[in-house]
Structure formats: C-alpha cells, structure tokens
GUKEMI-823572 format. One record per residue: residue number from 1; chain; y, x, z of N, C-alpha, C in turn. Coordinates in nm, 3 decimals, always signed. Example, Ala and Ser with C-alpha at 12.3 -4.5 7.8 and 13.67 -1.06 7.14 Angstrom:
<pts>
{1 "A" {-0.569 +1.319 +0.780} {-0.450 +1.230 +0.780} {-0.330 +1.320 +0.780}}
{2 "A" {-0.225 +1.285 +0.708} {-0.106 +1.367 +0.714} {+0.003 +1.290 +0.787}}
</pts>
This chain:
<pts>
{1 "A" {-0.116 +0.081 +0.000} {+0.000 +0.000 +0.000} {+0.126 +0.088 +0.000}}
{2 "A" {+0.198 +0.080 -0.105} {+0.320 +0.161 -0.120} {+0.443 +0.081 -0.079}}
{3 "A" {+0.542 +0.153 -0.018} {+0.667 +0.090 +0.022} {+0.766 +0.106 -0.092}}
{4 "A" {+0.798 -0.002 -0.162} {+0.888 +0.003 -0.277} {+1.030 -0.040 -0.239}}
{5 "A" {+1.058 -0.056 -0.111} {+1.191 -0.096 -0.067} {+1.282 +0.027 -0.068}}
{6 "A" {+1.400 +0.015 -0.133} {+1.494 +0.127 -0.142} {+1.581 +0.131 -0.017}}
{7 "A" {+1.610 +0.253 +0.029} {+1.703 +0.271 +0.141} {+1.832 +0.331 +0.086}}
{8 "A" {+1.943 +0.279 +0.135} {+2.074 +0.321 +0.084} {+2.151 +0.409 +0.182}}
{9 "A" {+2.096 +0.435 +0.300} {+2.171 +0.513 +0.398} {+2.203 +0.655 +0.352}}
{10 "A" {+2.120 +0.727 +0.273} {+2.164 +0.859 +0.225} {+2.284 +0.848 +0.132}}
{11 "A" {+2.289 +0.744 +0.051} {+2.405 +0.724 -0.036} {+2.530 +0.692 +0.045}}
{12 "A" {+2.514 +0.619 +0.154} {+2.625 +0.585 +0.239} {+2.680 +0.711 +0.308}}
{13 "A" {+2.595 +0.800 +0.353} {+2.639 +0.924 +0.417} {+2.715 +1.010 +0.317}}
{14 "A" {+2.663 +1.024 +0.198} {+2.731 +1.102 +0.095} {+2.864 +1.037 +0.060}}
{15 "A" {+2.870 +0.906 +0.054} {+2.995 +0.835 +0.025} {+3.099 +0.858 +0.133}}
{16 "A" {+3.060 +0.851 +0.261} {+3.154 +0.877 +0.370} {+3.203 +1.021 +0.368}}
{17 "A" {+3.116 +1.116 +0.339} {+3.158 +1.256 +0.327} {+3.259 +1.272 +0.213}}
{18 "A" {+3.231 +1.207 +0.101} {+3.321 +1.214 -0.014} {+3.457 +1.153 +0.020}}
{19 "A" {+3.459 +1.037 +0.086} {+3.584 +0.975 +0.127} {+3.658 +1.064 +0.228}}
{20 "A" {+3.587 +1.126 +0.321} {+3.649 +1.217 +0.417} {+3.713 +1.337 +0.349}}
{21 "A" {+3.645 +1.394 +0.250} {+3.702 +1.508 +0.176} {+3.827 +1.466 +0.099}}
{22 "A" {+3.823 +1.349 +0.036} {+3.939 +1.302 -0.039} {+4.058 +1.277 +0.056}}
{23 "A" {+4.035 +1.214 +0.170} {+4.143 +1.189 +0.266} {+4.197 +1.319 +0.325}}
{24 "A" {+4.110 +1.416 +0.351} {+4.155 +1.547 +0.400} {+4.242 +1.617 +0.296}}
{25 "A" {+4.200 +1.615 +0.170} {+4.279 +1.675 +0.063} {+4.414 +1.606 +0.051}}
{26 "A" {+4.414 +1.472 +0.056} {+4.539 +1.396 +0.044} {+4.633 +1.429 +0.161}}
{27 "A" {+4.581 +1.442 +0.282} {+4.663 +1.474 +0.399} {+4.728 +1.611 +0.384}}
{28 "A" {+4.651 +1.709 +0.342} {+4.705 +1.845 +0.325} {+4.809 +1.847 +0.215}}
{29 "A" {+4.783 +1.780 +0.104} {+4.876 +1.778 -0.008} {+5.007 +1.710 +0.031}}
{30 "A" {+5.001 +1.596 +0.098} {+5.124 +1.526 +0.135} {+5.200 +1.601 +0.245}}
{31 "A" {+5.131 +1.665 +0.338} {+5.198 +1.741 +0.443} {+5.266 +1.866 +0.389}}
{32 "A" {+5.204 +1.931 +0.292} {+5.264 +2.053 +0.237} {+5.381 +2.023 +0.144}}
{33 "A" {+5.392 +1.900 +0.096} {+5.505 +1.866 +0.008} {+5.629 +1.828 +0.086}}
{34 "A" {+5.618 +1.805 +0.217} {+5.734 +1.771 +0.300} {+5.808 +1.898 +0.339}}
{35 "A" {+5.940 +1.900 +0.320} {+6.014 +2.021 +0.357} {+6.026 +2.034 +0.508}}
{36 "A" {+6.018 +2.155 +0.555} {+6.038 +2.184 +0.697} {+6.179 +2.241 +0.709}}
{37 "A" {+6.262 +2.174 +0.786} {+6.400 +2.216 +0.802} {+6.418 +2.284 +0.936}}
{38 "A" {+6.508 +2.380 +0.938} {+6.540 +2.448 +1.063} {+6.653 +2.374 +1.132}}
{39 "A" {+6.656 +2.390 +1.262} {+6.762 +2.329 +1.340} {+6.851 +2.441 +1.393}}
{40 "A" {+6.978 +2.410 +1.411} {+7.072 +2.509 +1.461} {+7.114 +2.479 +1.603}}
{41 "A" {+7.021 +2.465 +1.692} {+7.054 +2.441 +1.832} {+7.115 +2.567 +1.891}}
{42 "A" {+7.235 +2.554 +1.943} {+7.308 +2.667 +2.005} {+7.326 +2.784 +1.908}}
{43 "A" {+7.339 +2.755 +1.780} {+7.360 +2.856 +1.675} {+7.248 +2.959 +1.670}}
{44 "A" {+7.128 +2.916 +1.699} {+7.009 +3.001 +1.688} {+6.892 +2.912 +1.649}}
{45 "A" {+6.782 +2.974 +1.617} {+6.666 +2.894 +1.578} {+6.618 +2.811 +1.697}}
{46 "A" {+6.549 +2.703 +1.665} {+6.500 +2.614 +1.770} {+6.408 +2.689 +1.866}}
{47 "A" {+6.324 +2.778 +1.813} {+6.231 +2.852 +1.896} {+6.304 +2.943 +1.994}}
{48 "A" {+6.409 +3.014 +1.946} {+6.486 +3.101 +2.034} {+6.563 +3.021 +2.139}}
{49 "A" {+6.618 +2.908 +2.098} {+6.691 +2.824 +2.194} {+6.596 +2.769 +2.300}}
{50 "A" {+6.477 +2.732 +2.259} {+6.379 +2.679 +2.354} {+6.332 +2.787 +2.451}}
{51 "A" {+6.312 +2.907 +2.398} {+6.264 +3.018 +2.481} {+6.369 +3.062 +2.582}}
{52 "A" {+6.497 +3.059 +2.545} {+6.604 +3.109 +2.631} {+6.690 +2.997 +2.688}}
{53 "A" {+6.635 +2.877 +2.701} {+6.714 +2.761 +2.740} {+6.779 +2.779 +2.878}}
{54 "A" {+6.708 +2.830 +2.975} {+6.765 +2.846 +3.109} {+6.882 +2.944 +3.109}}
{55 "A" {+6.869 +3.054 +3.036} {+6.978 +3.151 +3.028} {+7.099 +3.090 +2.958}}
{56 "A" {+7.076 +3.010 +2.854} {+7.185 +2.945 +2.782} {+7.258 +2.849 +2.874}}
{57 "A" {+7.185 +2.772 +2.952} {+7.246 +2.676 +3.044} {+7.326 +2.746 +3.154}}
{58 "A" {+7.275 +2.859 +3.204} {+7.348 +2.935 +3.306} {+7.478 +2.992 +3.249}}
{59 "A" {+7.470 +3.046 +3.126} {+7.590 +3.101 +3.062} {+7.691 +2.990 +3.033}}
{60 "A" {+7.643 +2.871 +2.994} {+7.731 +2.757 +2.968} {+7.798 +2.711 +3.098}}
{61 "A" {+7.722 +2.704 +3.206} {+7.779 +2.661 +3.335} {+7.885 +2.761 +3.383}}
{62 "A" {+7.858 +2.889 +3.365} {+7.956 +2.992 +3.404} {+8.083 +2.978 +3.321}}
{63 "A" {+8.067 +2.953 +3.190} {+8.182 +2.935 +3.101} {+8.261 +2.811 +3.141}}
{64 "A" {+8.191 +2.700 +3.164} {+8.258 +2.574 +3.198} {+8.333 +2.582 +3.330}}
{65 "A" {+8.290 +2.669 +3.421} {+8.362 +2.683 +3.548} {+8.493 +2.760 +3.532}}
{66 "A" {+8.509 +2.833 +3.420} {+8.628 +2.915 +3.401} {+8.719 +2.867 +3.288}}
{67 "A" {+8.661 +2.804 +3.184} {+8.736 +2.771 +3.063} {+8.708 +2.629 +3.016}}
{68 "A" {+8.797 +2.579 +2.930} {+8.774 +2.453 +2.860} {+8.802 +2.474 +2.711}}
{69 "A" {+8.731 +2.399 +2.627} {+8.750 +2.405 +2.482} {+8.790 +2.266 +2.435}}
{70 "A" {+8.895 +2.259 +2.352} {+8.940 +2.132 +2.298} {+8.961 +2.146 +2.147}}
{71 "A" {+8.920 +2.042 +2.074} {+8.947 +2.032 +1.931} {+9.075 +1.952 +1.916}}
{72 "A" {+9.173 +2.008 +1.846} {+9.306 +1.947 +1.838} {+9.332 +1.886 +1.701}}
{73 "A" {+9.424 +1.791 +1.698} {+9.478 +1.732 +1.575} {+9.371 +1.681 +1.479}}
{74 "A" {+9.283 +1.594 +1.528} {+9.180 +1.536 +1.443} {+9.185 +1.384 +1.451}}
{75 "A" {+9.140 +1.321 +1.343} {+9.127 +1.175 +1.339} {+8.980 +1.141 +1.354}}
{76 "A" {+8.953 +1.027 +1.415} {+8.815 +0.985 +1.433} {+8.785 +0.864 +1.344}}
{77 "A" {+8.657 +0.844 +1.318} {+8.608 +0.730 +1.242} {+8.535 +0.640 +1.340}}
{78 "A" {+8.569 +0.512 +1.341} {+8.501 +0.421 +1.434} {+8.367 +0.381 +1.376}}
{79 "A" {+8.261 +0.404 +1.452} {+8.125 +0.366 +1.414} {+8.080 +0.257 +1.510}}
{80 "A" {+8.026 +0.151 +1.455} {+7.975 +0.043 +1.539} {+7.854 +0.093 +1.619}}
{81 "A" {+7.845 +0.050 +1.744} {+7.732 +0.089 +1.829} {+7.605 +0.024 +1.778}}
{82 "A" {+7.496 +0.096 +1.790} {+7.365 +0.045 +1.753} {+7.310 -0.032 +1.873}}
{83 "A" {+7.292 -0.163 +1.857} {+7.244 -0.245 +1.968} {+7.100 -0.215 +2.005}}
{84 "A" {+7.025 -0.152 +1.916} {+6.885 -0.121 +1.943} {+6.868 +0.014 +2.012}}
{85 "A" {+6.975 +0.086 +2.032} {+6.969 +0.218 +2.094} {+7.042 +0.215 +2.228}}
{86 "A" {+6.990 +0.287 +2.322} {+7.056 +0.295 +2.453} {+7.147 +0.417 +2.461}}
{87 "A" {+7.154 +0.493 +2.356} {+7.234 +0.614 +2.355} {+7.377 +0.582 +2.311}}
{88 "A" {+7.473 +0.630 +2.389} {+7.613 +0.609 +2.357} {+7.659 +0.717 +2.259}}
{89 "A" {+7.730 +0.676 +2.158} {+7.780 +0.770 +2.057} {+7.932 +0.773 +2.061}}
{90 "A" {+7.987 +0.894 +2.064} {+8.131 +0.907 +2.048} {+8.165 +0.885 +1.902}}
{91 "A" {+8.286 +0.839 +1.877} {+8.328 +0.825 +1.738} {+8.340 +0.963 +1.676}}
{92 "A" {+8.282 +0.983 +1.558} {+8.285 +1.116 +1.497} {+8.422 +1.148 +1.437}}
{93 "A" {+8.442 +1.276 +1.417} {+8.564 +1.326 +1.354} {+8.560 +1.290 +1.206}}
{94 "A" {+8.672 +1.250 +1.150} {+8.679 +1.218 +1.008} {+8.698 +1.348 +0.929}}
{95 "A" {+8.609 +1.372 +0.835} {+8.616 +1.491 +0.751} {+8.672 +1.456 +0.614}}
{96 "A" {+8.723 +1.558 +0.545} {+8.767 +1.545 +0.407} {+8.695 +1.651 +0.325}}
{97 "A" {+8.724 +1.659 +0.196} {+8.659 +1.758 +0.111} {+8.696 +1.901 +0.152}}
{98 "A" {+8.819 +1.920 +0.201} {+8.866 +2.052 +0.246} {+8.927 +2.034 +0.385}}
{99 "A" {+8.875 +2.106 +0.485} {+8.911 +2.082 +0.624} {+8.968 +2.206 +0.692}}
{100 "A" {+9.054 +2.180 +0.789} {+9.106 +2.283 +0.879} {+9.085 +2.231 +1.022}}
{101 "A" {+9.033 +2.318 +1.107} {+9.006 +2.280 +1.245} {+9.083 +2.372 +1.338}}
{102 "A" {+9.144 +2.313 +1.442} {+9.222 +2.391 +1.538} {+9.163 +2.369 +1.677}}
{103 "A" {+9.128 +2.479 +1.744} {+9.069 +2.473 +1.877} {+9.160 +2.542 +1.977}}
{104 "A" {+9.164 +2.485 +2.097} {+9.236 +2.547 +2.208} {+9.135 +2.584 +2.315}}
{105 "A" {+9.135 +2.711 +2.351} {+9.049 +2.760 +2.458} {+9.143 +2.801 +2.571}}
{106 "A" {+9.127 +2.733 +2.684} {+9.219 +2.759 +2.795} {+9.141 +2.778 +2.924}}
{107 "A" {+9.207 +2.847 +3.017} {+9.145 +2.864 +3.149} {+9.168 +2.737 +3.230}}
{108 "A" {+9.119 +2.734 +3.352} {+9.129 +2.613 +3.434} {+9.273 +2.581 +3.474}}
{109 "A" {+9.364 +2.677 +3.460} {+9.506 +2.653 +3.489} {+9.578 +2.593 +3.369}}
{110 "A" {+9.511 +2.581 +3.255} {+9.572 +2.525 +3.135} {+9.637 +2.628 +3.045}}
{111 "A" {+9.625 +2.756 +3.077} {+9.686 +2.861 +2.996} {+9.589 +2.902 +2.885}}
{112 "A" {+9.638 +2.904 +2.759} {+9.554 +2.942 +2.646} {+9.507 +3.085 +2.659}}
{113 "A" {+9.380 +3.108 +2.627} {+9.319 +3.240 +2.634} {+9.283 +3.282 +2.492}}
{114 "A" {+9.325 +3.402 +2.451} {+9.293 +3.449 +2.316} {+9.228 +3.587 +2.316}}
{115 "A" {+9.237 +3.659 +2.425} {+9.185 +3.796 +2.427} {+9.045 +3.798 +2.487}}
{116 "A" {+8.970 +3.898 +2.448} {+8.834 +3.922 +2.498} {+8.739 +3.806 +2.472}}
{117 "A" {+8.760 +3.732 +2.363} {+8.672 +3.622 +2.325} {+8.611 +3.649 +2.187}}
{118 "A" {+8.485 +3.618 +2.174} {+8.418 +3.623 +2.045} {+8.390 +3.478 +2.005}}
{119 "A" {+8.463 +3.428 +1.905} {+8.456 +3.287 +1.867} {+8.387 +3.274 +1.732}}
{120 "A" {+8.287 +3.187 +1.727} {+8.210 +3.162 +1.606} {+8.209 +3.012 +1.579}}
{121 "A" {+8.222 +2.974 +1.451} {+8.225 +2.834 +1.412} {+8.110 +2.805 +1.316}}
{122 "A" {+8.052 +2.685 +1.330} {+7.944 +2.643 +1.241} {+7.961 +2.496 +1.208}}
{123 "A" {+7.958 +2.465 +1.079} {+7.952 +2.326 +1.033} {+7.811 +2.305 +0.981}}
{124 "A" {+7.740 +2.212 +1.040} {+7.600 +2.192 +1.004} {+7.571 +2.043 +0.994}}
{125 "A" {+7.460 +2.011 +0.930} {+7.412 +1.872 +0.925} {+7.299 +1.858 +1.025}}
{126 "A" {+7.283 +1.738 +1.083} {+7.171 +1.719 +1.176} {+7.037 +1.740 +1.105}}
{127 "A" {+6.950 +1.817 +1.167} {+6.812 +1.838 +1.122} {+6.798 +1.920 +0.995}}
{128 "A" {+6.900 +1.990 +0.951} {+6.885 +2.077 +0.835} {+6.988 +2.190 +0.843}}
{129 "A" {+6.956 +2.300 +0.779} {+7.052 +2.411 +0.774} {+7.085 +2.452 +0.631}}
{130 "A" {+7.051 +2.369 +0.534} {+7.070 +2.406 +0.395} {+7.217 +2.407 +0.353}}
{131 "A" {+7.301 +2.327 +0.418} {+7.443 +2.319 +0.380} {+7.535 +2.380 +0.486}}
{132 "A" {+7.483 +2.466 +0.570} {+7.562 +2.523 +0.678} {+7.680 +2.605 +0.626}}
{133 "A" {+7.792 +2.592 +0.696} {+7.909 +2.676 +0.673} {+7.936 +2.746 +0.805}}
{134 "A" {+7.923 +2.879 +0.804} {+7.941 +2.955 +0.928} {+8.056 +3.054 +0.911}}
{135 "A" {+8.142 +3.058 +1.012} {+8.252 +3.154 +1.019} {+8.222 +3.241 +1.140}}
{136 "A" {+8.188 +3.367 +1.114} {+8.141 +3.455 +1.221} {+8.251 +3.502 +1.315}}
{137 "A" {+8.371 +3.516 +1.265} {+8.481 +3.567 +1.348} {+8.602 +3.477 +1.328}}
{138 "A" {+8.630 +3.392 +1.425} {+8.746 +3.304 +1.420} {+8.856 +3.371 +1.499}}
{139 "A" {+8.973 +3.386 +1.436} {+9.085 +3.454 +1.500} {+9.189 +3.355 +1.546}}
{140 "A" {+9.264 +3.396 +1.648} {+9.369 +3.310 +1.704} {+9.498 +3.331 +1.627}}
{141 "A" {+9.577 +3.224 +1.617} {+9.708 +3.236 +1.553} {+9.812 +3.274 +1.658}}
{142 "A" {+9.939 +3.277 +1.618} {+10.045 +3.320 +1.710} {+10.069 +3.222 +1.825}}
{143 "A" {+10.024 +3.096 +1.808} {+10.040 +2.995 +1.914} {+9.925 +2.996 +2.014}}
{144 "A" {+9.827 +3.084 +1.993} {+9.714 +3.091 +2.084} {+9.603 +2.992 +2.054}}
{145 "A" {+9.604 +2.937 +1.934} {+9.501 +2.842 +1.892} {+9.408 +2.911 +1.792}}
{146 "A" {+9.281 +2.879 +1.800} {+9.184 +2.934 +1.706} {+9.171 +2.839 +1.589}}
{147 "A" {+9.194 +2.889 +1.467} {+9.197 +2.804 +1.349} {+9.087 +2.845 +1.252}}
{148 "A" {+9.012 +2.744 +1.207} {+8.912 +2.761 +1.103} {+8.968 +2.690 +0.980}}
{149 "A" {+8.992 +2.765 +0.873} {+9.060 +2.708 +0.756} {+8.967 +2.698 +0.636}}
{150 "A" {+9.002 +2.604 +0.549} {+8.938 +2.587 +0.418} {+8.787 +2.573 +0.426}}
{151 "A" {+8.742 +2.481 +0.508} {+8.599 +2.451 +0.517} {+8.570 +2.340 +0.417}}
{152 "A" {+8.508 +2.375 +0.306} {+8.480 +2.278 +0.201} {+8.347 +2.208 +0.222}}
{153 "A" {+8.347 +2.077 +0.195} {+8.227 +1.995 +0.209} {+8.209 +1.917 +0.080}}
{154 "A" {+8.087 +1.917 +0.027} {+8.060 +1.846 -0.098} {+7.997 +1.709 -0.076}}
{155 "A" {+7.898 +1.702 +0.012} {+7.817 +1.581 +0.026} {+7.867 +1.493 +0.139}}
{156 "A" {+7.859 +1.363 +0.116} {+7.899 +1.265 +0.218} {+7.790 +1.256 +0.324}}
{157 "A" {+7.830 +1.212 +0.445} {+7.731 +1.191 +0.550} {+7.771 +1.250 +0.682}}
{158 "A" {+7.671 +1.263 +0.771} {+7.694 +1.311 +0.907} {+7.691 +1.464 +0.911}}
{159 "A" {+7.776 +1.520 +0.996} {+7.784 +1.663 +1.019} {+7.804 +1.686 +1.169}}
{160 "A" {+7.791 +1.811 +1.209} {+7.821 +1.852 +1.346} {+7.906 +1.978 +1.340}}
{161 "A" {+8.017 +1.977 +1.413} {+8.102 +2.096 +1.427} {+8.059 +2.165 +1.555}}
{162 "A" {+8.025 +2.293 +1.546} {+7.981 +2.368 +1.663} {+8.073 +2.489 +1.678}}
{163 "A" {+8.131 +2.505 +1.795} {+8.212 +2.622 +1.826} {+8.143 +2.695 +1.941}}
{164 "A" {+8.120 +2.824 +1.922} {+8.056 +2.908 +2.024} {+8.158 +3.012 +2.067}}
{165 "A" {+8.182 +3.018 +2.197} {+8.278 +3.114 +2.253} {+8.205 +3.202 +2.353}}
{166 "A" {+8.202 +3.331 +2.326} {+8.139 +3.427 +2.416} {+8.247 +3.514 +2.479}}
{167 "A" {+8.236 +3.535 +2.609} {+8.332 +3.619 +2.679} {+8.269 +3.753 +2.711}}
{168 "A" {+8.352 +3.848 +2.753} {+8.300 +3.981 +2.785} {+8.213 +3.982 +2.910}}
{169 "A" {+8.234 +3.885 +3.000} {+8.155 +3.883 +3.123} {+8.020 +3.814 +3.107}}
{170 "A" {+7.984 +3.775 +2.984} {+7.851 +3.720 +2.958} {+7.842 +3.569 +2.957}}
{171 "A" {+7.952 +3.501 +2.983} {+7.945 +3.355 +2.976} {+7.964 +3.311 +2.831}}
{172 "A" {+7.896 +3.203 +2.796} {+7.900 +3.152 +2.659} {+7.921 +3.002 +2.667}}
{173 "A" {+8.021 +2.954 +2.594} {+8.050 +2.812 +2.590} {+8.030 +2.755 +2.451}}
{174 "A" {+7.985 +2.630 +2.446} {+7.963 +2.562 +2.320} {+8.038 +2.430 +2.321}}
{175 "A" {+8.092 +2.393 +2.207} {+8.148 +2.260 +2.189} {+8.088 +2.204 +2.061}}
{176 "A" {+8.007 +2.100 +2.075} {+7.947 +2.032 +1.960} {+8.017 +1.899 +1.942}}
{177 "A" {+8.070 +1.878 +1.821} {+8.146 +1.758 +1.792} {+8.086 +1.689 +1.670}}
{178 "A" {+8.046 +1.562 +1.683} {+7.996 +1.492 +1.565} {+8.108 +1.467 +1.465}}
{179 "A" {+8.075 +1.470 +1.337} {+8.173 +1.450 +1.231} {+8.109 +1.370 +1.118}}
{180 "A" {+8.195 +1.311 +1.034} {+8.144 +1.225 +0.927} {+8.237 +1.235 +0.807}}
{181 "A" {+8.177 +1.250 +0.689} {+8.253 +1.249 +0.564} {+8.218 +1.121 +0.489}}
{182 "A" {+8.320 +1.036 +0.465} {+8.297 +0.910 +0.393} {+8.276 +0.934 +0.246}}
</pts>
C-alpha cells in the first residue's frame, strides 16, 4: 500500500525563506537610500556633543553667570501654536535673502564686552548641515556690537541662528535662535 498523498510543507518552508530574503533585501535597499544627516548641536557633531555634554553644560553655566548674549534689531514672524504639541515655541526671527545680524555680549553690569572673546556664528537648518553658513571669526564694531554681515539664504523654510562665545577663562556661551524665511 503506497501513500500517494502529497505534502506541501517543504514548499511552504522554501516559500517563507524566499519571502524572508526578499523582505530583507527590500529593507536594506530602502534603508541605504535614506540620507543620513548630521546635526550641529553646540557647533560640533552630535557624537562629540553627547560625549562632552556635562563639560558643555558646566562651561555654559559659568558663562551665563558672568555674561549675557542678545540678538538686536530683528523682526519676528508670528507662528500659530500647535495644539497637538505641549512644547512652547518662540516666534522665529524673520529672515530675508541677504541678512545682517547684530549681537550684544555684555557682562552682568550691562557693559558691552568685546575683548578676549572668540565669537563664532552658524546659520543651520534643523536636522541637516548641507546648507550651513559658518563665520569662524566674528569681529566687534566700534559700538561694541558683534556683526555678522551678508549671510545669504536661498531656500525657504526653518533655520537656526547659533552664536558661540568662548572666553579666555574657559567658559563657553551659546545662543540658539529659531528663524524662518518665507
């Protein structure tokens, strides 16, 4: 007596393996086609900022106890609050195609400080560094204000203005300001 009944479980196992290989290939292909963007947290790579976060916070606290940074003569754009988010957003700075930014760095007495400071400016977009505009050495004018001139922007959208001020005593201050180009 011969068993003439066919079993399909070997075909099913081969089919599941084949489907698994196809899905694995599709996952790798779609993941490798997505661009990986760098972030400019504290004007350094995300990995460096994460590794040195405590030192950055200590340097920022030391700076904040001695100095203040203000962005002067700017207009803001009113953005409606997102009712689905619990995060409060300040109105961003209104940008144009060609921008000039003026910063005042003063001590706690309100006196402008211009000597012994290393000031760096960065215009960046959130979550990408492809359109960054960096000014490595920002100089003070005769009024004691630090001016960043002729910052050109091509694409509309959200931006972040970052000013980094390092002092000789090791304190480092940051001012991050949201901005928007209509």
